[in-house]
N, CA, C and O atoms as a GROMACS GRO file, in nm:
protein
  656
    1MET      N    1  10.492  11.363  10.653
    1MET     CA    2  10.407  11.313  10.536
    1MET      C    3  10.422  11.152  10.549
    1MET      O    4  10.531  11.097  10.568
    2THR      N    5  10.303  11.086  10.536
    2THR     CA    6  10.303  10.950  10.538
    2THR      C    7  10.311  10.902  10.391
    2THR      O    8  10.234  10.951  10.308
    3ARG      N    9  10.397  10.812  10.358
    3ARG     CA   10  10.418  10.763  10.217
    3ARG      C   11  10.468  10.618  10.235
    3ARG      O   12  10.567  10.593  10.304
    4SER      N   13  10.402  10.528  10.176
    4SER     CA   14  10.442  10.392  10.167
    4SER      C   15  10.442  10.332  10.045
    4SER      O   16  10.362  10.378   9.964
    5ARG      N   17  10.515  10.237  10.008
    5ARG     CA   18  10.524  10.185   9.868
    5ARG      C   19  10.533  10.037   9.885
    5ARG      O   20  10.601   9.991   9.977
    6MET      N   21  10.464   9.954   9.797
    6MET     CA   22  10.476   9.820   9.800
    6MET      C   23  10.468   9.775   9.655
    6MET      O   24  10.386   9.824   9.577
    7LYS      N   25  10.554   9.683   9.622
    7LYS     CA   26  10.561   9.614   9.487
    7LYS      C   27  10.483   9.488   9.493
    7LYS      O   28  10.498   9.419   9.594
    8LEU      N   29  10.404   9.447   9.401
    8LEU     CA   30  10.323   9.332   9.402
    8LEU      C   31  10.340   9.228   9.303
    8LEU      O   32  10.309   9.112   9.328
    9SER      N   33  10.392   9.266   9.184
    9SER     CA   34  10.408   9.170   9.079
    9SER      C   35  10.522   9.203   8.992
    9SER      O   36  10.582   9.309   9.010
   10GLN      N   37  10.558   9.115   8.896
   10GLN     CA   38  10.676   9.127   8.810
   10GLN      C   39  10.624   9.139   8.667
   10GLN      O   40  10.514   9.090   8.638
   11PRO      N   41  10.699   9.202   8.578
   11PRO     CA   42  10.660   9.202   8.433
   11PRO      C   43  10.662   9.081   8.359
   11PRO      O   44  10.749   8.997   8.383
   12ASP      N   45  10.571   9.061   8.266
   12ASP     CA   46  10.559   8.936   8.186
   12ASP      C   47  10.665   8.956   8.070
   12ASP      O   48  10.744   9.050   8.067
   13SER      N   49  10.657   8.862   7.980
   13SER     CA   50  10.771   8.858   7.879
   13SER      C   51  10.761   8.972   7.772
   13SER      O   52  10.859   8.993   7.700
   14GLU      N   53  10.654   9.045   7.760
   14GLU     CA   54  10.633   9.159   7.684
   14GLU      C   55  10.678   9.304   7.755
   14GLU      O   56  10.683   9.412   7.696
   15GLY      N   57  10.710   9.281   7.890
   15GLY     CA   58  10.737   9.404   7.962
   15GLY      C   59  10.620   9.468   8.031
   15GLY      O   60  10.632   9.568   8.102
   16THR      N   61  10.493   9.399   8.005
   16THR     CA   62  10.375   9.455   8.061
   16THR      C   63  10.354   9.403   8.210
   16THR      O   64  10.381   9.286   8.238
   17ARG      N   65  10.308   9.484   8.298
   17ARG     CA   66  10.265   9.436   8.433
   17ARG      C   67  10.124   9.459   8.447
   17ARG      O   68  10.072   9.565   8.413
   18SER      N   69  10.057   9.351   8.501
   18SER     CA   70   9.915   9.362   8.522
   18SER      C   71   9.884   9.331   8.679
   18SER      O   72   9.971   9.288   8.754
   19HIS      N   73   9.764   9.355   8.717
   19HIS     CA   74   9.726   9.337   8.861
   19HIS      C   75   9.817   9.450   8.932
   19HIS      O   76   9.918   9.501   8.885
   20PRO      N   77   9.754   9.478   9.062
   20PRO     CA   78   9.822   9.591   9.130
   20PRO      C   79   9.957   9.561   9.155
   20PRO      O   80   9.990   9.461   9.219
   21ILE      N   81  10.046   9.651   9.102
   21ILE     CA   82  10.202   9.622   9.114
   21ILE      C   83  10.260   9.726   9.210
   21ILE      O   84  10.372   9.707   9.258
   22GLU      N   85  10.191   9.830   9.239
   22GLU     CA   86  10.250   9.918   9.333
   22GLU      C   87  10.133   9.999   9.413
   22GLU      O   88  10.030  10.034   9.355
   23PHE      N   89  10.154  10.022   9.527
   23PHE     CA   90  10.051  10.089   9.605
   23PHE      C   91  10.123  10.199   9.696
   23PHE      O   92  10.211  10.163   9.774
   24GLU      N   93  10.087  10.328   9.687
   24GLU     CA   94  10.136  10.418   9.768
   24GLU      C   95  10.035  10.509   9.838
   24GLU      O   96   9.930  10.541   9.781
   25VAL      N   97  10.066  10.548   9.954
   25VAL     CA   98   9.970  10.629  10.040
   25VAL      C   99  10.028  10.764  10.029
   25VAL      O  100  10.146  10.786  10.055
   26ARG      N  101   9.939  10.864   9.987
   26ARG     CA  102   9.992  11.002   9.982
   26ARG      C  103   9.904  11.082  10.074
   26ARG      O  104   9.803  11.029  10.120
   27PRO      N  105   9.937  11.208  10.106
   27PRO     CA  106   9.862  11.292  10.201
   27PRO      C  107   9.714  11.306  10.159
   27PRO      O  108   9.624  11.316  10.243
   28TRP      N  109   9.692  11.307  10.030
   28TRP     CA  110   9.561  11.323   9.978
   28TRP      C  111   9.480  11.196   9.976
   28TRP      O  112   9.358  11.207   9.964
   29GLY      N  113   9.536  11.074   9.986
   29GLY     CA  114   9.472  10.955   9.964
   29GLY      C  115   9.570  10.849   9.924
   29GLY      O  116   9.671  10.831   9.992
   30SER      N  117   9.544  10.777   9.814
   30SER     CA  118   9.649  10.671   9.765
   30SER      C  119   9.625  10.644   9.630
   30SER      O  120   9.523  10.682   9.573
   31PHE      N  121   9.731  10.567   9.565
   31PHE     CA  122   9.715  10.528   9.429
   31PHE      C  123   9.768  10.378   9.421
   31PHE      O  124   9.853  10.333   9.498
   32SER      N  125   9.712  10.310   9.323
   32SER     CA  126   9.770  10.177   9.296
   32SER      C  127   9.805  10.176   9.140
   32SER      O  128   9.726  10.221   9.057
   33THR      N  129   9.912  10.128   9.111
   33THR     CA  130   9.947  10.112   8.968
   33THR      C  131   9.898   9.978   8.929
   33THR      O  132   9.938   9.875   8.984
   34LEU      N  133   9.809   9.982   8.828
   34LEU     CA  134   9.734   9.852   8.795
   34LEU      C  135   9.809   9.777   8.683
   34LEU      O  136   9.821   9.654   8.688
   35GLU      N  137   9.857   9.848   8.587
   35GLU     CA  138   9.939   9.791   8.478
   35GLU      C  139  10.022   9.907   8.414
   35GLU      O  140   9.983  10.023   8.406
   36GLU      N  141  10.142   9.858   8.369
   36GLU     CA  142  10.230   9.955   8.291
   36GLU      C  143  10.301   9.874   8.183
   36GLU      O  144  10.322   9.754   8.198
   37GLY      N  145  10.334   9.933   8.088
   37GLY     CA  146  10.407   9.889   7.968
   37GLY      C  147  10.484  10.000   7.896
   37GLY      O  148  10.486  10.112   7.945
   38PRO      N  149  10.546   9.973   7.784
   38PRO     CA  150  10.618  10.072   7.716
   38PRO      C  151  10.523  10.189   7.671
   38PRO      O  152  10.429  10.172   7.594
   39GLY      N  153  10.555  10.304   7.724
   39GLY     CA  154  10.475  10.423   7.689
   39GLY      C  155  10.338  10.450   7.759
   39GLY      O  156  10.265  10.544   7.728
   40TYR      N  157  10.309  10.356   7.856
   40TYR     CA  158  10.171  10.384   7.924
   40TYR      C  159  10.183  10.328   8.062
   40TYR      O  160  10.268  10.242   8.089
   41LYS      N  161  10.092  10.380   8.156
   41LYS     CA  162  10.078  10.320   8.290
   41LYS      C  163   9.938  10.354   8.326
   41LYS      O  164   9.890  10.463   8.294
   42ILE      N  165   9.870  10.262   8.392
   42ILE     CA  166   9.735  10.275   8.439
   42ILE      C  167   9.731  10.272   8.588
   42ILE      O  168   9.786  10.177   8.644
   43LYS      N  169   9.668  10.370   8.666
   43LYS     CA  170   9.654  10.387   8.799
   43LYS      C  171   9.511  10.397   8.841
   43LYS      O  172   9.421  10.432   8.765
   44ARG      N  173   9.494  10.361   8.975
   44ARG     CA  174   9.365  10.380   9.041
   44ARG      C  175   9.390  10.478   9.154
   44ARG      O  176   9.454  10.443   9.253
   45LEU      N  177   9.343  10.593   9.142
   45LEU     CA  178   9.362  10.700   9.234
   45LEU      C  179   9.242  10.713   9.341
   45LEU      O  180   9.126  10.712   9.299
   46VAL      N  181   9.264  10.724   9.467
   46VAL     CA  182   9.157  10.744   9.567
   46VAL      C  183   9.193  10.880   9.633
   46VAL      O  184   9.300  10.900   9.691
   47VAL      N  185   9.093  10.971   9.619
   47VAL     CA  186   9.126  11.096   9.683
   47VAL      C  187   9.022  11.121   9.801
   47VAL      O  188   8.901  11.132   9.777
   48GLN      N  189   9.072  11.128   9.920
   48GLN     CA  190   8.990  11.137  10.044
   48GLN      C  191   8.899  11.258  10.044
   48GLN      O  192   8.932  11.357   9.979
   49PRO      N  193   8.798  11.256  10.106
   49PRO     CA  194   8.704  11.382  10.125
   49PRO      C  195   8.779  11.497  10.178
   49PRO      O  196   8.854  11.482  10.274
   50GLY      N  197   8.762  11.614  10.120
   50GLY     CA  198   8.822  11.736  10.174
   50GLY      C  199   8.976  11.744  10.132
   50GLY      O  200   9.045  11.832  10.182
   51CYS      N  201   9.032  11.654  10.040
   51CYS     CA  202   9.174  11.664  10.003
   51CYS      C  203   9.170  11.705   9.857
   51CYS      O  204   9.070  11.711   9.784
   52ARG      N  205   9.300  11.732   9.828
   52ARG     CA  206   9.325  11.761   9.673
   52ARG      C  207   9.476  11.734   9.651
   52ARG      O  208   9.560  11.736   9.741
   53LEU      N  209   9.500  11.711   9.523
   53LEU     CA  210   9.629  11.681   9.471
   53LEU      C  211   9.699  11.822   9.446
   53LEU      O  212   9.631  11.925   9.443
   54SER      N  213   9.831  11.822   9.428
   54SER     CA  214   9.892  11.944   9.390
   54SER      C  215   9.845  12.012   9.264
   54SER      O  216   9.795  11.946   9.174
   55LEU      N  217   9.860  12.139   9.256
   55LEU     CA  218   9.846  12.195   9.119
   55LEU      C  219   9.977  12.174   9.054
   55LEU      O  220  10.078  12.233   9.091
   56GLN      N  221   9.975  12.083   8.948
   56GLN     CA  222  10.097  12.033   8.885
   56GLN      C  223  10.091  12.023   8.730
   56GLN      O  224   9.987  12.041   8.666
   57LYS      N  225  10.204  11.996   8.678
   57LYS     CA  226  10.208  11.961   8.541
   57LYS      C  227  10.320  11.865   8.516
   57LYS      O  228  10.407  11.844   8.601
   58HIS      N  229  10.318  11.806   8.396
   58HIS     CA  230  10.415  11.706   8.362
   58HIS      C  231  10.484  11.731   8.221
   58HIS      O  232  10.419  11.755   8.120
   59ARG      N  233  10.611  11.724   8.224
   59ARG     CA  234  10.678  11.746   8.095
   59ARG      C  235  10.670  11.640   7.994
   59ARG      O  236  10.680  11.670   7.875
   60HIS      N  237  10.654  11.517   8.031
   60HIS     CA  238  10.680  11.407   7.938
   60HIS      C  239  10.551  11.317   7.932
   60HIS      O  240  10.555  11.210   7.872
   61ARG      N  241  10.441  11.358   7.992
   61ARG     CA  242  10.324  11.262   7.976
   61ARG      C  243  10.194  11.349   7.978
   61ARG      O  244  10.183  11.458   8.034
   62ALA      N  245  10.102  11.288   7.912
   62ALA     CA  246   9.963  11.336   7.922
   62ALA      C  247   9.881  11.234   7.998
   62ALA      O  248   9.922  11.118   8.007
   63GLU      N  249   9.763  11.271   8.056
   63GLU     CA  250   9.696  11.184   8.137
   63GLU      C  251   9.541  11.186   8.096
   63GLU      O  252   9.486  11.291   8.061
   64HIS      N  253   9.472  11.059   8.104
   64HIS     CA  254   9.329  11.050   8.080
   64HIS      C  255   9.264  11.005   8.211
   64HIS      O  256   9.295  10.899   8.264
   65TRP      N  257   9.172  11.090   8.263
   65TRP     CA  258   9.117  11.047   8.385
   65TRP      C  259   8.961  11.011   8.371
   65TRP      O  260   8.884  11.084   8.309
   66VAL      N  261   8.925  10.902   8.428
   66VAL     CA  262   8.778  10.848   8.426
   66VAL      C  263   8.742  10.840   8.573
   66VAL      O  264   8.806  10.767   8.648
   67VAL      N  265   8.635  10.917   8.617
   67VAL     CA  266   8.586  10.912   8.745
   67VAL      C  267   8.505  10.787   8.757
   67VAL      O  268   8.416  10.768   8.674
   68VAL      N  269   8.528  10.701   8.849
   68VAL     CA  270   8.447  10.574   8.870
   68VAL      C  271   8.356  10.580   8.997
   68VAL      O  272   8.261  10.502   9.010
   69ALA      N  273   8.389  10.680   9.093
   69ALA     CA  274   8.317  10.686   9.205
   69ALA      C  275   8.332  10.826   9.269
   69ALA      O  276   8.442  10.882   9.270
   70GLY      N  277   8.220  10.885   9.321
   70GLY     CA  278   8.237  11.027   9.379
   70GLY      C  279   8.220  11.132   9.269
   70GLY      O  280   8.199  11.106   9.150
   71THR      N  281   8.231  11.250   9.323
   71THR     CA  282   8.242  11.370   9.232
   71THR      C  283   8.357  11.446   9.253
   71THR      O  284   8.382  11.494   9.364
   72ALA      N  285   8.438  11.462   9.145
   72ALA     CA  286   8.561  11.529   9.137
   72ALA      C  287   8.549  11.668   9.089
   72ALA      O  288   8.473  11.699   8.997
   73THR      N  289   8.626  11.755   9.152
   73THR     CA  290   8.638  11.890   9.093
   73THR      C  291   8.786  11.890   9.028
   73THR      O  292   8.888  11.860   9.092
   74VAL      N  293   8.783  11.927   8.903
   74VAL     CA  294   8.918  11.915   8.824
   74VAL      C  295   8.953  12.050   8.780
   74VAL      O  296   8.876  12.120   8.713
   75ILE      N  297   9.068  12.087   8.817
   75ILE     CA  298   9.126  12.210   8.762
   75ILE      C  299   9.214  12.173   8.644
   75ILE      O  300   9.306  12.093   8.660
   76LYS      N  301   9.188  12.234   8.518
   76LYS     CA  302   9.254  12.201   8.396
   76LYS      C  303   9.284  12.325   8.329
   76LYS      O  304   9.192  12.380   8.269
   77GLY      N  305   9.409  12.380   8.331
   77GLY     CA  306   9.449  12.501   8.288
   77GLY      C  307   9.383  12.618   8.369
   77GLY      O  308   9.415  12.634   8.487
   78ASN      N  309   9.287  12.702   8.305
   78ASN     CA  310   9.214  12.798   8.367
   78ASN      C  311   9.061  12.758   8.381
   78ASN      O  312   8.975  12.841   8.411
   79ARG      N  313   9.035  12.630   8.358
   79ARG     CA  314   8.894  12.570   8.366
   79ARG      C  315   8.878  12.486   8.493
   79ARG      O  316   8.964  12.412   8.540
   80ARG      N  317   8.764  12.505   8.540
   80ARG     CA  318   8.725  12.414   8.662
   80ARG      C  319   8.601  12.339   8.606
   80ARG      O  320   8.503  12.392   8.554
   81LEU      N  321   8.626  12.192   8.626
   81LEU     CA  322   8.518  12.104   8.580
   81LEU      C  323   8.473  12.023   8.696
   81LEU      O  324   8.546  11.999   8.792
   82THR      N  325   8.349  11.981   8.686
   82THR     CA  326   8.291  11.878   8.788
   82THR      C  327   8.265  11.755   8.720
   82THR      O  328   8.182  11.755   8.628
   83LEU      N  329   8.334  11.635   8.756
   83LEU     CA  330   8.319  11.521   8.692
   83LEU      C  331   8.252  11.426   8.790
   83LEU      O  332   8.284  11.431   8.908
   84ARG      N  333   8.165  11.343   8.749
   84ARG     CA  334   8.092  11.248   8.826
   84ARG      C  335   8.112  11.091   8.762
   84ARG      O  336   8.177  11.079   8.658
   85GLY      N  337   8.066  10.995   8.816
   85GLY     CA  338   8.084  10.866   8.760
   85GLY      C  339   8.073  10.852   8.617
   85GLY      O  340   7.974  10.898   8.561
   86ARG      N  341   8.173  10.786   8.543
   86ARG     CA  342   8.176  10.757   8.414
   86ARG      C  343   8.213  10.879   8.320
   86ARG      O  344   8.225  10.865   8.198
   87GLN      N  345   8.231  10.995   8.381
   87GLN     CA  346   8.286  11.111   8.301
   87GLN      C  347   8.426  11.115   8.308
   87GLN      O  348   8.490  11.067   8.402
   88CYS      N  349   8.483  11.177   8.199
   88CYS     CA  350   8.632  11.174   8.185
   88CYS      C  351   8.682  11.310   8.131
   88CYS      O  352   8.607  11.397   8.086
   89THR      N  353   8.801  11.317   8.140
   89THR     CA  354   8.876  11.426   8.078
   89THR      C  355   9.021  11.400   8.040
   89THR      O  356   9.080  11.312   8.103
   90VAL      N  357   9.080  11.461   7.951
   90VAL     CA  358   9.212  11.458   7.897
   90VAL      C  359   9.306  11.558   7.957
   90VAL      O  360   9.273  11.676   7.943
   91ILE      N  361   9.406  11.534   8.015
   91ILE     CA  362   9.502  11.638   8.066
   91ILE      C  363   9.623  11.638   7.959
   91ILE      O  364   9.696  11.540   7.952
   92PRO      N  365   9.641  11.744   7.881
   92PRO     CA  366   9.760  11.732   7.785
   92PRO      C  367   9.889  11.747   7.866
   92PRO      O  368   9.894  11.792   7.980
   93ARG      N  369   9.998  11.701   7.789
   93ARG     CA  370  10.127  11.730   7.851
   93ARG      C  371  10.150  11.872   7.857
   93ARG      O  372  10.112  11.949   7.768
   94GLN      N  373  10.220  11.914   7.977
   94GLN     CA  374  10.252  12.051   8.011
   94GLN      C  375  10.138  12.138   8.061
   94GLN      O  376  10.156  12.258   8.082
   95ALA      N  377  10.016  12.078   8.082
   95ALA     CA  378   9.898  12.154   8.126
   95ALA      C  379   9.899  12.155   8.278
   95ALA      O  380   9.929  12.051   8.337
   96TRP      N  381   9.869  12.266   8.344
   96TRP     CA  382   9.852  12.260   8.495
   96TRP      C  383   9.711  12.198   8.519
   96TRP      O  384   9.611  12.225   8.452
   97HIS      N  385   9.716  12.117   8.616
   97HIS     CA  386   9.597  12.041   8.665
   97HIS      C  387   9.599  12.001   8.803
   97HIS      O  388   9.704  11.998   8.867
   98ARG      N  389   9.487  11.970   8.852
   98ARG     CA  390   9.464  11.929   9.001
   98ARG      C  391   9.325  11.854   9.001
   98ARG      O  392   9.236  11.875   8.918
   99ILE      N  393   9.317  11.758   9.108
   99ILE     CA  394   9.191  11.686   9.136
   99ILE      C  395   9.163  11.731   9.285
   99ILE      O  396   9.248  11.720   9.374
  100GLU      N  397   9.038  11.780   9.303
  100GLU     CA  398   8.998  11.805   9.432
  100GLU      C  399   8.865  11.723   9.470
  100GLU      O  400   8.780  11.709   9.382
  101ASN      N  401   8.846  11.671   9.590
  101ASN     CA  402   8.732  11.602   9.638
  101ASN      C  403   8.676  11.700   9.750
  101ASN      O  404   8.728  11.713   9.860
  102ARG      N  405   8.562  11.769   9.706
  102ARG     CA  406   8.488  11.855   9.803
  102ARG      C  407   8.370  11.786   9.865
  102ARG      O  408   8.301  11.846   9.946
  103GLY      N  409   8.342  11.652   9.828
  103GLY     CA  410   8.235  11.582   9.874
  103GLY      C  411   8.280  11.499  10.009
  103GLY      O  412   8.390  11.510  10.062
  104ARG      N  413   8.177  11.415  10.053
  104ARG     CA  414   8.183  11.347  10.179
  104ARG      C  415   8.226  11.197  10.147
  104ARG      O  416   8.242  11.121  10.243
  105GLU      N  417   8.242  11.159  10.039
  105GLU     CA  418   8.283  11.021   9.997
  105GLU      C  419   8.414  11.033   9.920
  105GLU      O  420   8.440  11.136   9.857
  106PRO      N  421   8.494  10.929   9.926
  106PRO     CA  422   8.612  10.918   9.840
  106PRO      C  423   8.583  10.932   9.697
  106PRO      O  424   8.478  10.884   9.654
  107VAL      N  425   8.670  10.995   9.614
  107VAL     CA  426   8.671  11.002   9.474
  107VAL      C  427   8.759  10.897   9.429
  107VAL      O  428   8.868  10.879   9.483
  108VAL      N  429   8.714  10.821   9.325
  108VAL     CA  430   8.801  10.716   9.277
  108VAL      C  431   8.814  10.737   9.119
  108VAL      O  432   8.714  10.744   9.047
  109ILE      N  433   8.935  10.746   9.073
  109ILE     CA  434   8.967  10.783   8.937
  109ILE      C  435   9.061  10.683   8.877
  109ILE      O  436   9.162  10.651   8.940
  110ILE      N  437   9.033  10.631   8.755
  110ILE     CA  438   9.131  10.561   8.678
  110ILE      C  439   9.206  10.655   8.592
  110ILE      O  440   9.152  10.725   8.505
  111GLU      N  441   9.333  10.654   8.621
  111GLU     CA  442   9.424  10.738   8.535
  111GLU      C  443   9.499  10.665   8.443
  111GLU      O  444   9.568  10.570   8.478
  112VAL      N  445   9.490  10.708   8.310
  112VAL     CA  446   9.592  10.638   8.213
  112VAL      C  447   9.688  10.744   8.162
  112VAL      O  448   9.651  10.842   8.098
  113GLN      N  449   9.811  10.716   8.194
  113GLN     CA  450   9.925  10.798   8.159
  113GLN      C  451   9.985  10.745   8.022
  113GLN      O  452   9.992  10.624   8.001
  114HIS      N  453  10.025  10.831   7.934
  114HIS     CA  454  10.096  10.796   7.830
  114HIS      C  455  10.198  10.902   7.780
  114HIS      O  456  10.171  11.022   7.784
  115GLY      N  457  10.311  10.857   7.735
  115GLY     CA  458  10.418  10.946   7.705
  115GLY      C  459  10.559  10.880   7.700
  115GLY      O  460  10.570  10.758   7.713
  116ALA      N  461  10.664  10.960   7.682
  116ALA     CA  462  10.796  10.910   7.669
  116ALA      C  463  10.852  10.868   7.800
  116ALA      O  464  10.930  10.773   7.799
  117TYR      N  465  10.822  10.927   7.914
  117TYR     CA  466  10.861  10.896   8.043
  117TYR      C  467  10.752  10.913   8.140
  117TYR      O  468  10.677  11.011   8.138
  118LEU      N  469  10.743  10.810   8.231
  118LEU     CA  470  10.625  10.802   8.325
  118LEU      C  471  10.662  10.798   8.473
  118LEU      O  472  10.581  10.758   8.557
  119GLY      N  473  10.787  10.841   8.503
  119GLY     CA  474  10.826  10.831   8.644
  119GLY      C  475  10.768  10.939   8.724
  119GLY      O  476  10.730  11.046   8.676
  120GLU      N  477  10.762  10.904   8.853
  120GLU     CA  478  10.704  10.985   8.964
  120GLU      C  479  10.766  11.120   8.980
  120GLU      O  480  10.713  11.216   9.035
  121ASP      N  481  10.886  11.116   8.925
  121ASP     CA  482  10.961  11.256   8.936
  121ASP      C  483  10.936  11.356   8.831
  121ASP      O  484  10.991  11.466   8.827
  122ASP      N  485  10.842  11.308   8.741
  122ASP     CA  486  10.802  11.406   8.636
  122ASP      C  487  10.674  11.490   8.676
  122ASP      O  488  10.572  11.499   8.608
  123ILE      N  489  10.697  11.547   8.789
  123ILE     CA  490  10.597  11.637   8.848
  123ILE      C  491  10.650  11.778   8.884
  123ILE      O  492  10.733  11.789   8.974
  124ILE      N  493  10.607  11.883   8.819
  124ILE     CA  494  10.636  12.016   8.850
  124ILE      C  495  10.521  12.080   8.933
  124ILE      O  496  10.415  12.106   8.875
  125ARG      N  497  10.534  12.105   9.058
  125ARG     CA  498  10.430  12.150   9.139
  125ARG      C  499  10.426  12.306   9.142
  125ARG      O  500  10.529  12.373   9.156
  126LYS      N  501  10.306  12.358   9.130
  126LYS     CA  502  10.291  12.521   9.145
  126LYS      C  503  10.234  12.547   9.284
  126LYS      O  504  10.276  12.641   9.352
  127GLN      N  505  10.137  12.465   9.328
  127GLN     CA  506  10.073  12.480   9.456
  127GLN      C  507  10.067  12.345   9.528
  127GLN      O  508  10.048  12.242   9.463
  128ASP      N  509  10.082  12.341   9.657
  128ASP     CA  510  10.057  12.220   9.724
  128ASP      C  511  10.017  12.229   9.878
  128ASP      O  512  10.081  12.303   9.953
  129ASP      N  513   9.924  12.163   9.919
  129ASP     CA  514   9.865  12.169  10.060
  129ASP      C  515   9.966  12.111  10.152
  129ASP      O  516   9.961  12.140  10.272
  130TYR      N  517  10.054  12.033  10.105
  130TYR     CA  518  10.132  11.953  10.209
  130TYR      C  519  10.284  11.984  10.201
  130TYR      O  520  10.364  11.902  10.243
  131GLY      N  521  10.321  12.091  10.152
  131GLY     CA  522  10.449  12.131  10.164
  131GLY      C  523  10.553  12.062  10.066
  131GLY      O  524  10.672  12.057  10.100
  132ARG      N  525  10.512  12.012   9.950
  132ARG     CA  526  10.593  11.942   9.872
  132ARG      C  527  10.654  12.024   9.755
  132ARG      O  528  10.716  11.965   9.667
  133ILE      N  529  10.640  12.148   9.752
  133ILE     CA  530  10.699  12.228   9.648
  133ILE      C  531  10.841  12.242   9.673
  133ILE      O  532  10.881  12.283   9.782
  134GLU      N  533  10.929  12.206   9.568
  134GLU     CA  534  11.072  12.221   9.589
  134GLU      C  535  11.118  12.334   9.511
  134GLU      O  536  11.068  12.350   9.399
  135PRO      N  537  11.212  12.421   9.558
  135PRO     CA  538  11.271  12.532   9.484
  135PRO      C  539  11.330  12.488   9.356
  135PRO      O  540  11.394  12.383   9.348
  136ARG      N  541  11.310  12.569   9.255
  136ARG     CA  542  11.367  12.542   9.131
  136ARG      C  543  11.502  12.500   9.133
  136ARG      O  544  11.586  12.583   9.167
  137ALA      N  545  11.540  12.377   9.101
  137ALA     CA  546  11.671  12.319   9.113
  137ALA      C  547  11.744  12.339   8.981
  137ALA      O  548  11.686  12.314   8.874
  138ALA      N  549  11.868  12.382   8.985
  138ALA     CA  550  11.960  12.403   8.864
  138ALA      C  551  11.958  12.273   8.779
  138ALA      O  552  11.957  12.284   8.657
  139SER      N  553  11.956  12.155   8.835
  139SER     CA  554  11.970  12.034   8.765
  139SER      C  555  11.838  12.016   8.685
  139SER      O  556  11.843  11.962   8.574
  140ARG      N  557  11.724  12.058   8.736
  140ARG     CA  558  11.605  12.032   8.665
  140ARG      C  559  11.560  12.126   8.560
  140ARG      O  560  11.502  12.088   8.458
  141GLU      N  561  11.592  12.260   8.591
  141GLU     CA  562  11.555  12.366   8.489
  141GLU      C  563  11.678  12.456   8.492
  141GLU      O  564  11.675  12.555   8.566
  142PRO      N  565  11.782  12.431   8.421
  142PRO     CA  566  11.895  12.512   8.414
  142PRO      C  567  11.863  12.663   8.369
  142PRO      O  568  11.784  12.688   8.278
  143SER      N  569  11.929  12.757   8.437
  143SER     CA  570  11.914  12.896   8.399
  143SER      C  571  11.987  12.929   8.274
  143SER      O  572  12.065  12.845   8.230
  144ARG      N  573  11.968  13.048   8.209
  144ARG     CA  574  12.040  13.095   8.103
  144ARG      C  575  12.189  13.093   8.138
  144ARG      O  576  12.271  13.039   8.064
  145ARG      N  577  12.222  13.150   8.250
  145ARG     CA  578  12.351  13.156   8.294
  145ARG      C  579  12.436  13.028   8.298
  145ARG      O  580  12.552  13.024   8.256
  146SER      N  581  12.367  12.919   8.354
  146SER     CA  582  12.436  12.785   8.353
  146SER      C  583  12.442  12.740   8.215
  146SER      O  584  12.542  12.674   8.187
  147LYS      N  585  12.353  12.761   8.119
  147LYS     CA  586  12.366  12.710   7.993
  147LYS      C  587  12.479  12.777   7.926
  147LYS      O  588  12.554  12.710   7.856
  148LYS      N  589  12.497  12.910   7.941
  148LYS     CA  590  12.607  12.985   7.886
  148LYS      C  591  12.741  12.931   7.936
  148LYS      O  592  12.837  12.910   7.862
  149ALA      N  593  12.741  12.908   8.074
  149ALA     CA  594  12.868  12.849   8.128
  149ALA      C  595  12.901  12.718   8.078
  149ALA      O  596  13.019  12.690   8.059
  150THR      N  597  12.805  12.631   8.053
  150THR     CA  598  12.822  12.498   8.010
  150THR      C  599  12.870  12.507   7.875
  150THR      O  600  12.963  12.431   7.845
  151ARG      N  601  12.822  12.591   7.778
  151ARG     CA  602  12.855  12.602   7.639
  151ARG      C  603  12.998  12.655   7.632
  151ARG      O  604  13.079  12.608   7.553
  152ALA      N  605  13.027  12.752   7.714
  152ALA     CA  606  13.171  12.791   7.725
  152ALA      C  607  13.264  12.684   7.770
  152ALA      O  608  13.370  12.665   7.710
  153ALA      N  609  13.232  12.620   7.866
  153ALA     CA  610  13.319  12.504   7.913
  153ALA      C  611  13.337  12.402   7.805
  153ALA      O  612  13.446  12.348   7.784
  154SER      N  613  13.230  12.376   7.739
  154SER     CA  614  13.254  12.266   7.629
  154SER      C  615  13.295  12.336   7.501
  154SER      O  616  13.300  12.264   7.402
  155ARG      N  617  13.322  12.450   7.488
  155ARG     CA  618  13.346  12.531   7.369
  155ARG      C  619  13.262  12.510   7.249
  155ARG      O  620  13.307  12.510   7.135
  156GLU      N  621  13.140  12.494   7.278
  156GLU     CA  622  13.026  12.477   7.179
  156GLU      C  623  13.004  12.611   7.113
  156GLU      O  624  12.985  12.710   7.184
  157PRO      N  625  13.005  12.620   6.989
  157PRO     CA  626  12.958  12.754   6.919
  157PRO      C  627  12.833  12.794   6.961
  157PRO      O  628  12.750  12.707   6.990
  158ARG      N  629  12.801  12.920   6.972
  158ARG     CA  630  12.675  12.981   6.995
  158ARG      C  631  12.585  12.955   6.868
  158ARG      O  632  12.625  12.963   6.752
  159LYS      N  633  12.457  12.923   6.907
  159LYS     CA  634  12.370  12.902   6.780
  159LYS      C  635  12.303  13.043   6.761
  159LYS      O  636  12.271  13.111   6.859
  160ARG      N  637  12.285  13.082   6.641
  160ARG     CA  638  12.220  13.199   6.599
  160ARG      C  639  12.099  13.188   6.531
  160ARG      O  640  12.080  13.096   6.452
  161ARG      N  641  12.006  13.283   6.555
  161ARG     CA  642  11.883  13.277   6.485
  161ARG      C  643  11.903  13.350   6.351
  161ARG      O  644  11.969  13.454   6.342
  162ILE      N  645  11.839  13.286   6.242
  162ILE     CA  646  11.849  13.354   6.120
  162ILE      C  647  11.720  13.420   6.092
  162ILE      O  648  11.615  13.368   6.129
  163GLY      N  649  11.722  13.538   6.025
  163GLY     CA  650  11.595  13.599   5.984
  163GLY      C  651  11.535  13.697   6.078
  163GLY      O  652  11.426  13.746   6.048
  164LYS      N  653  11.602  13.734   6.200
  164LYS     CA  654  11.554  13.831   6.277
  164LYS      C  655  11.646  13.946   6.298
  164LYS      O  656  11.612  14.041   6.368
   0.00000   0.00000   0.00000
């Protein structure tokens, strides 16, 4: 997998970054981070013809996508949308979603992320054309057994539901 990263600017006194500050090449195309600040990040995504992103969701952020060039096929939950220039959609936190480019020209999307955490590691992949699905790691999603073991080790009393 080809992946490159380049940092281009530093934050100003308010913690906001403007101008392209990060560029990454991904198997489906590339993205540039245009600006980020507390609770938001703005990216420019370029999806190459015949490519698509993972079917994924995020725990800590929602996304607003605006198509600025090309025609994007968007999977959002159980719906399939076709978005063209100046059309947009909102992806709620925890919603499964994907962008596909079925056309002959690159699709360019401006993505506005907002939420408590905006790191690239807040991606849970369900399907991926490029082999990037990781097995469920205990550190990311603890099982009930590990929760019980943790509670027993810390001697924390069990919480009980009232009214059932």
